[in-house]
C-alpha positions as CSV (number, residue, x, y, z in Angstrom):
1,M,0.0,0.0,0.0
2,Y,1.3,3.5,-1.0
3,G,1.0,6.7,1.1
4,N,-0.4,7.5,4.5
5,P,-2.8,4.9,5.8
6,S,-4.7,7.6,7.7
7,L,-5.7,9.3,4.5
8,P,-8.6,8.3,2.2
9,L,-7.4,5.9,-0.5
10,Y,-7.9,8.3,-3.4
11,Q,-6.1,11.1,-1.5
12,S,-3.1,8.9,-0.8
13,M,-2.9,7.9,-4.4
14,L,-3.4,11.5,-5.6
15,N,-0.6,12.8,-3.3
16,D,1.8,10.1,-4.5
17,L,1.1,10.9,-8.2
18,I,1.5,14.6,-7.6
19,Q,4.8,14.0,-5.9
20,R,6.0,11.8,-8.8
21,I,5.1,14.5,-11.3
22,E,6.5,17.5,-9.3
23,S,9.8,15.6,-8.6
24,G,10.2,14.7,-12.3
25,Q,9.8,11.0,-11.9
26,L,6.9,11.3,-14.3
27,T,7.9,13.7,-17.1
28,E,6.0,16.1,-19.3
29,N,3.8,14.3,-21.9
30,Q,4.7,10.9,-20.3
31,K,1.8,8.5,-20.4
32,L,0.5,7.3,-17.0
33,P,-0.2,3.5,-16.5
34,S,-3.7,2.3,-17.4
35,E,-6.5,2.6,-14.9
36,Q,-6.2,-1.1,-14.3
37,K,-2.5,-1.0,-13.6
38,L,-2.9,2.0,-11.3
39,G,-5.6,0.2,-9.4
40,E,-3.2,-2.8,-9.0
41,Q,-0.3,-0.6,-8.1
42,Y,-2.2,1.4,-5.4
43,Q,-4.5,-1.5,-4.4
44,V,-7.6,0.6,-5.0
45,S,-10.8,0.2,-7.0
46,R,-11.3,1.4,-10.6
47,I,-13.7,4.1,-9.1
48,T,-11.0,5.3,-6.8
49,V,-8.5,5.5,-9.7
50,R,-10.9,7.5,-11.8
51,R,-11.6,9.9,-9.0
52,A,-7.9,10.5,-8.5
53,L,-7.3,11.0,-12.2
54,A,-10.2,13.4,-12.5
55,E,-8.7,15.5,-9.7
56,L,-5.3,15.4,-11.3
57,E,-6.8,16.7,-14.5
58,Q,-8.7,19.4,-12.7
59,K,-5.5,20.5,-11.0
60,Q,-3.8,20.7,-14.4
61,Y,-1.3,17.9,-13.7
62,I,-2.5,15.6,-16.5
63,Y,-4.6,15.7,-19.7
64,K,-6.5,12.9,-21.3
65,K,-6.6,11.6,-24.9
66,Q,-9.7,9.7,-26.0
67,G,-8.9,6.1,-26.2
68,Q,-5.2,6.6,-25.4
69,G,-5.1,7.3,-21.7
70,S,-3.7,10.0,-19.4
71,F,-0.5,12.0,-19.9
72,V,1.5,14.5,-17.8
73,L,0.6,18.1,-18.8
74,R,3.4,20.5,-19.9
75,Q,3.9,23.3,-17.5
76,S,4.1,25.9,-20.3
77,I,0.4,25.4,-21.2
78,Q,-1.0,25.4,-17.6
79,K,-3.4,28.3,-16.8
80,L,-3.1,28.9,-13.1
81,G,-5.5,31.9,-12.9
82,V,-3.6,33.6,-10.1
83,K,-1.4,36.7,-10.3
84,Y,1.9,36.5,-8.5
85,V,5.4,37.8,-8.9
86,D,7.5,35.4,-10.9
87,T,11.1,36.1,-9.9
88,Q,12.6,33.8,-12.4
89,R,10.7,35.5,-15.2
90,A,11.9,38.8,-14.0
91,I,15.5,37.6,-14.1
92,S,14.9,36.4,-17.7
93,N,13.6,39.9,-18.5
94,M,16.9,41.3,-17.3
95,G,18.6,39.2,-20.1
96,K,20.0,36.8,-17.5
97,T,19.7,33.1,-17.0
98,P,17.7,32.4,-13.8
99,K,18.4,29.7,-11.3
100,L,16.7,28.8,-8.0
101,R,18.2,26.9,-5.2
102,L,16.2,25.6,-2.2
103,M,18.6,26.3,0.7
104,S,16.4,24.8,3.6
105,F,13.0,23.3,4.2
106,N,11.8,22.8,7.8
107,I,8.6,22.4,9.8
108,N,8.4,24.4,13.0
109,V,6.7,22.3,15.7
110,D,8.2,23.6,19.0
111,G,6.3,26.9,19.4
112,S,9.3,29.1,18.6
113,E,9.5,32.1,16.3
114,T,6.6,33.9,18.1
115,A,6.8,36.9,15.7
116,I,6.0,34.7,12.7
117,R,3.3,32.9,14.6
118,A,1.7,36.2,15.4
119,K,1.8,37.2,11.7
120,L,0.2,33.9,10.6
121,N,-2.2,33.9,13.6
122,L,-0.9,30.6,14.9
123,T,-0.8,29.3,18.5
124,E,2.4,27.7,20.0
125,D,0.9,24.3,19.2
126,D,0.4,25.0,15.5
127,Y,2.8,23.9,12.8
128,F,4.2,26.0,10.0
129,Y,6.8,25.6,7.2
130,T,10.0,27.7,6.8
131,L,11.7,27.7,3.4
132,T,14.7,29.6,2.3
133,Q,15.5,30.1,-1.4
134,L,18.3,31.8,-3.2
135,Y,17.8,33.1,-6.8
136,F,20.7,33.6,-9.2
137,A,21.1,35.6,-12.4
138,D,23.9,34.2,-14.6
139,E,25.2,32.3,-11.5
140,R,25.3,35.5,-9.4
141,P,23.1,35.6,-6.3
142,V,20.5,38.4,-6.5
143,M,17.7,37.5,-4.1
144,Y,17.5,35.6,-0.8
145,E,14.0,34.8,0.3
146,R,12.6,33.3,3.5
147,I,9.0,31.9,3.1
148,Y,6.6,30.9,5.9
149,L,3.5,28.8,5.2
150,R,0.7,27.6,7.4
151,Y,0.9,23.8,7.7
152,D,-2.9,23.4,8.1
153,R,-3.4,25.1,4.7
154,F,-0.6,23.2,2.9
155,P,-0.3,19.8,4.6
156,L,2.2,17.2,3.6
157,I,4.5,19.2,1.3
158,R,7.4,17.0,0.3
159,F,11.0,18.2,-0.3
160,S,11.1,16.5,-3.7
161,E,8.0,18.5,-4.8
162,I,9.6,21.9,-4.3
163,Q,13.3,21.3,-4.6
164,D,14.9,24.2,-6.7
165,K,11.5,25.0,-8.3
166,N,9.1,28.0,-8.4
167,L,7.0,27.4,-5.3
168,M,3.8,29.3,-6.2
169,P,2.6,27.2,-9.2
170,F,3.0,24.1,-7.0
171,L,0.9,25.6,-4.2
172,I,-1.8,26.8,-6.6
173,K,-2.2,23.4,-8.3
174,K,-1.8,21.0,-5.4
175,Y,-3.8,23.0,-2.9
176,D,-6.3,24.7,-5.1
177,L,-5.0,28.1,-4.1
178,V,-7.0,30.1,-6.6
179,A,-8.4,32.7,-4.2
180,I,-5.2,34.2,-2.8
181,H,-4.4,37.9,-2.9
182,F,-0.9,39.4,-2.3
183,K,0.2,42.6,-0.7
184,K,3.7,43.8,-0.7
185,S,5.9,46.3,1.1
186,A,9.4,47.4,0.0
187,T,12.1,49.1,2.0
188,A,15.4,50.5,0.8
189,S,18.4,49.3,2.8
190,L,22.1,48.5,2.5
191,V,24.1,45.2,2.4
192,N,25.6,44.5,5.8
193,A,28.3,42.2,7.1
194,K,25.7,39.5,7.9
195,N,24.3,39.1,4.4
196,R,27.2,40.2,2.2
197,K,28.6,36.7,1.7
198,L,25.1,35.2,1.0
199,L,24.6,37.7,-1.8
200,N,28.2,38.0,-2.9
201,A,28.0,41.8,-2.4
202,N,29.9,44.5,-0.7
203,V,29.0,46.1,2.6
204,G,27.1,49.3,1.8
205,D,25.8,48.2,-1.6
206,P,22.1,49.2,-2.1
207,L,19.6,46.5,-1.1
208,M,15.8,46.2,-1.2
209,R,13.8,44.4,1.4
210,I,10.5,43.1,0.0
211,E,7.8,41.6,2.3
212,T,4.9,39.6,0.7
213,Y,1.7,38.8,2.4
214,G,-0.6,36.1,0.9
215,E,-4.2,36.1,2.1
216,S,-6.7,33.4,1.3
217,E,-10.3,33.3,2.6
218,K,-9.5,36.2,5.0
219,Q,-6.6,34.3,6.5
220,L,-2.8,35.0,6.1
221,V,-1.4,31.7,4.8
222,Y,1.8,32.9,3.1
223,Y,4.4,35.3,4.2
224,S,7.8,36.0,2.7
225,D,10.7,38.3,3.6
226,A,13.3,38.8,0.8
227,I,16.4,40.9,0.2
228,V,17.2,41.8,-3.4
229,T,20.3,43.4,-4.9
230,G,21.3,44.9,-8.2
231,N,18.7,45.8,-10.9
232,L,16.3,43.0,-10.1
233,P,13.7,45.1,-8.1
234,M,13.0,47.1,-11.3
235,F,12.2,43.9,-13.2
236,L,10.0,42.2,-10.6
237,I,6.7,42.1,-12.4
238,E,3.3,40.4,-12.0
239,E,2.2,37.8,-14.5
Protein backbone atom coordinates (compact mmCIF):
# COMPACT_ATOMS: atom_id res chain seq x y z
CA MET A 1 0.00 0.00 0.00
CA TYR A 2 1.26 3.48 -0.95
CA GLY A 3 1.00 6.68 1.05
CA ASN A 4 -0.37 7.52 4.47
CA PRO A 5 -2.82 4.90 5.79
CA SER A 6 -4.69 7.60 7.72
CA LEU A 7 -5.69 9.33 4.46
CA PRO A 8 -8.58 8.30 2.19
CA LEU A 9 -7.36 5.88 -0.50
CA TYR A 10 -7.88 8.29 -3.39
CA GLN A 11 -6.10 11.12 -1.52
CA SER A 12 -3.11 8.91 -0.77
CA MET A 13 -2.92 7.88 -4.43
CA LEU A 14 -3.38 11.49 -5.56
CA ASN A 15 -0.60 12.78 -3.28
CA ASP A 16 1.80 10.11 -4.50
CA LEU A 17 1.14 10.86 -8.17
CA ILE A 18 1.55 14.60 -7.59
CA GLN A 19 4.85 13.95 -5.86
CA ARG A 20 6.04 11.82 -8.78
CA ILE A 21 5.07 14.55 -11.27
CA GLU A 22 6.49 17.46 -9.29
CA SER A 23 9.76 15.62 -8.61
CA GLY A 24 10.19 14.74 -12.29
CA GLN A 25 9.78 10.98 -11.88
CA LEU A 26 6.88 11.34 -14.32
CA THR A 27 7.93 13.72 -17.08
CA GLU A 28 5.98 16.09 -19.34
CA ASN A 29 3.82 14.26 -21.90
CA GLN A 30 4.66 10.90 -20.35
CA LYS A 31 1.76 8.45 -20.38
CA LEU A 32 0.48 7.26 -17.03
CA PRO A 33 -0.18 3.55 -16.47
CA SER A 34 -3.67 2.33 -17.38
CA GLU A 35 -6.51 2.59 -14.87
CA GLN A 36 -6.25 -1.14 -14.29
CA LYS A 37 -2.51 -0.99 -13.60
CA LEU A 38 -2.89 2.04 -11.32
CA GLY A 39 -5.56 0.17 -9.39
CA GLU A 40 -3.24 -2.79 -8.96
CA GLN A 41 -0.28 -0.57 -8.07
CA TYR A 42 -2.16 1.37 -5.38
CA GLN A 43 -4.47 -1.49 -4.39
CA VAL A 44 -7.61 0.55 -4.98
CA SER A 45 -10.79 0.16 -7.02
CA ARG A 46 -11.33 1.45 -10.56
CA ILE A 47 -13.72 4.06 -9.14
CA THR A 48 -11.00 5.34 -6.81
CA VAL A 49 -8.51 5.50 -9.69
CA ARG A 50 -10.93 7.50 -11.83
CA ARG A 51 -11.63 9.92 -8.99
CA ALA A 52 -7.91 10.55 -8.46
CA LEU A 53 -7.28 11.00 -12.20
CA ALA A 54 -10.20 13.41 -12.48
CA GLU A 55 -8.74 15.55 -9.71
CA LEU A 56 -5.28 15.44 -11.29
CA GLU A 57 -6.83 16.72 -14.52
CA GLN A 58 -8.72 19.44 -12.66
CA LYS A 59 -5.49 20.53 -10.96
CA GLN A 60 -3.77 20.67 -14.38
CA TYR A 61 -1.28 17.91 -13.73
CA ILE A 62 -2.50 15.63 -16.52
CA TYR A 63 -4.57 15.65 -19.71
CA LYS A 64 -6.50 12.85 -21.33
CA LYS A 65 -6.60 11.59 -24.90
CA GLN A 66 -9.70 9.74 -26.00
CA GLY A 67 -8.90 6.06 -26.22
CA GLN A 68 -5.22 6.57 -25.36
CA GLY A 69 -5.12 7.31 -21.65
CA SER A 70 -3.74 10.03 -19.37
CA PHE A 71 -0.54 12.05 -19.90
CA VAL A 72 1.48 14.53 -17.83
CA LEU A 73 0.63 18.11 -18.83
CA ARG A 74 3.41 20.46 -19.90
CA GLN A 75 3.92 23.32 -17.45
CA SER A 76 4.11 25.86 -20.28
CA ILE A 77 0.43 25.41 -21.16
CA GLN A 78 -0.99 25.40 -17.64
CA LYS A 79 -3.36 28.26 -16.83
CA LEU A 80 -3.14 28.90 -13.11
CA GLY A 81 -5.50 31.87 -12.90
CA VAL A 82 -3.60 33.60 -10.09
CA LYS A 83 -1.43 36.69 -10.35
CA TYR A 84 1.88 36.46 -8.51
CA VAL A 85 5.39 37.83 -8.85
CA ASP A 86 7.50 35.43 -10.91
CA THR A 87 11.09 36.13 -9.91
CA GLN A 88 12.62 33.76 -12.44
CA ARG A 89 10.72 35.46 -15.24
CA ALA A 90 11.91 38.83 -13.95
CA ILE A 91 15.50 37.61 -14.09
CA SER A 92 14.94 36.40 -17.66
CA ASN A 93 13.60 39.86 -18.53
CA MET A 94 16.93 41.26 -17.34
CA GLY A 95 18.57 39.23 -20.08
CA LYS A 96 20.04 36.84 -17.53
CA THR A 97 19.72 33.10 -16.99
CA PRO A 98 17.70 32.40 -13.83
CA LYS A 99 18.39 29.66 -11.34
CA LEU A 100 16.70 28.84 -8.04
CA ARG A 101 18.19 26.89 -5.17
CA LEU A 102 16.19 25.64 -2.19
CA MET A 103 18.56 26.25 0.72
CA SER A 104 16.44 24.84 3.56
CA PHE A 105 13.02 23.34 4.23
CA ASN A 106 11.75 22.79 7.78
CA ILE A 107 8.59 22.40 9.81
CA ASN A 108 8.40 24.43 13.00
CA VAL A 109 6.73 22.35 15.71
CA ASP A 110 8.21 23.63 18.97
CA GLY A 111 6.34 26.89 19.44
CA SER A 112 9.35 29.07 18.61
CA GLU A 113 9.45 32.11 16.29
CA THR A 114 6.63 33.88 18.06
CA ALA A 115 6.76 36.88 15.71
CA ILE A 116 6.02 34.66 12.70
CA ARG A 117 3.30 32.86 14.62
CA ALA A 118 1.70 36.20 15.38
CA LYS A 119 1.76 37.19 11.68
CA LEU A 120 0.16 33.89 10.64
CA ASN A 121 -2.25 33.91 13.62
CA LEU A 122 -0.89 30.60 14.93
CA THR A 123 -0.75 29.27 18.48
CA GLU A 124 2.37 27.73 19.98
CA ASP A 125 0.93 24.28 19.19
CA ASP A 126 0.36 24.98 15.48
CA TYR A 127 2.83 23.94 12.79
CA PHE A 128 4.25 26.02 9.97
CA TYR A 129 6.84 25.57 7.24
CA THR A 130 9.98 27.66 6.81
CA LEU A 131 11.72 27.66 3.42
CA THR A 132 14.74 29.61 2.32
CA GLN A 133 15.48 30.13 -1.37
CA LEU A 134 18.34 31.77 -3.23
CA TYR A 135 17.85 33.14 -6.76
CA PHE A 136 20.70 33.55 -9.20
CA ALA A 137 21.11 35.63 -12.37
CA ASP A 138 23.87 34.21 -14.57
CA GLU A 139 25.16 32.32 -11.51
CA ARG A 140 25.31 35.49 -9.41
CA PRO A 141 23.07 35.55 -6.31
CA VAL A 142 20.54 38.39 -6.54
CA MET A 143 17.74 37.49 -4.11
CA TYR A 144 17.49 35.61 -0.83
CA GLU A 145 13.96 34.80 0.32
CA ARG A 146 12.58 33.26 3.50
CA ILE A 147 9.04 31.91 3.15
CA TYR A 148 6.59 30.89 5.86
CA LEU A 149 3.49 28.77 5.16
CA ARG A 150 0.68 27.56 7.40
CA TYR A 151 0.87 23.78 7.67
CA ASP A 152 -2.89 23.38 8.06
CA ARG A 153 -3.44 25.09 4.68
CA PHE A 154 -0.62 23.22 2.92
CA PRO A 155 -0.33 19.79 4.57
CA LEU A 156 2.22 17.18 3.56
CA ILE A 157 4.53 19.20 1.31
CA ARG A 158 7.42 16.98 0.30
CA PHE A 159 10.96 18.17 -0.30
CA SER A 160 11.14 16.54 -3.73
CA GLU A 161 8.03 18.47 -4.85
CA ILE A 162 9.60 21.89 -4.31
CA GLN A 163 13.33 21.34 -4.64
CA ASP A 164 14.86 24.15 -6.73
CA LYS A 165 11.46 25.01 -8.26
CA ASN A 166 9.13 27.98 -8.35
CA LEU A 167 6.95 27.45 -5.29
CA MET A 168 3.79 29.32 -6.24
CA PRO A 169 2.59 27.19 -9.20
CA PHE A 170 2.96 24.12 -7.00
CA LEU A 171 0.88 25.64 -4.19
CA ILE A 172 -1.79 26.83 -6.60
CA LYS A 173 -2.18 23.45 -8.29
CA LYS A 174 -1.82 20.99 -5.44
CA TYR A 175 -3.79 22.98 -2.89
CA ASP A 176 -6.35 24.73 -5.13
CA LEU A 177 -4.97 28.10 -4.11
CA VAL A 178 -7.04 30.09 -6.59
CA ALA A 179 -8.42 32.69 -4.19
CA ILE A 180 -5.22 34.20 -2.85
CA HIS A 181 -4.39 37.90 -2.88
CA PHE A 182 -0.93 39.36 -2.33
CA LYS A 183 0.17 42.59 -0.69
CA LYS A 184 3.75 43.84 -0.73
CA SER A 185 5.90 46.32 1.07
CA ALA A 186 9.38 47.40 -0.03
CA THR A 187 12.06 49.14 2.00
CA ALA A 188 15.41 50.46 0.79
CA SER A 189 18.41 49.31 2.78
CA LEU A 190 22.12 48.48 2.51
CA VAL A 191 24.07 45.25 2.40
CA ASN A 192 25.58 44.51 5.81
CA ALA A 193 28.26 42.18 7.14
CA LYS A 194 25.66 39.49 7.88
CA ASN A 195 24.27 39.10 4.36
CA ARG A 196 27.18 40.23 2.15
CA LYS A 197 28.57 36.70 1.70
CA LEU A 198 25.14 35.25 0.99
CA LEU A 199 24.56 37.74 -1.83
CA ASN A 200 28.20 38.04 -2.90
CA ALA A 201 27.97 41.80 -2.44
CA ASN A 202 29.92 44.52 -0.69
CA VAL A 203 28.95 46.08 2.60
CA GLY A 204 27.14 49.31 1.82
CA ASP A 205 25.78 48.22 -1.57
CA PRO A 206 22.11 49.15 -2.13
CA LEU A 207 19.60 46.53 -1.07
CA MET A 208 15.83 46.23 -1.24
CA ARG A 209 13.81 44.37 1.37
CA ILE A 210 10.50 43.07 0.03
CA GLU A 211 7.84 41.55 2.27
CA THR A 212 4.94 39.64 0.69
CA TYR A 213 1.68 38.75 2.41
CA GLY A 214 -0.61 36.14 0.85
CA GLU A 215 -4.18 36.07 2.13
CA SER A 216 -6.73 33.37 1.30
CA GLU A 217 -10.29 33.32 2.62
CA LYS A 218 -9.48 36.19 4.99
CA GLN A 219 -6.57 34.29 6.49
CA LEU A 220 -2.85 34.97 6.09
CA VAL A 221 -1.43 31.69 4.80
CA TYR A 222 1.79 32.87 3.14
CA TYR A 223 4.44 35.33 4.24
CA SER A 224 7.85 35.96 2.72
CA ASP A 225 10.73 38.25 3.59
CA ALA A 226 13.26 38.79 0.78
CA ILE A 227 16.38 40.85 0.22
CA VAL A 228 17.20 41.81 -3.36
CA THR A 229 20.30 43.36 -4.91
CA GLY A 230 21.27 44.91 -8.25
CA ASN A 231 18.66 45.82 -10.85
CA LEU A 232 16.26 42.98 -10.07
CA PRO A 233 13.73 45.10 -8.10
CA MET A 234 13.04 47.12 -11.27
CA PHE A 235 12.22 43.93 -13.18
CA LEU A 236 10.01 42.24 -10.63
CA ILE A 237 6.65 42.12 -12.40
CA GLU A 238 3.33 40.38 -11.99
CA GLU A 239 2.19 37.84 -14.50
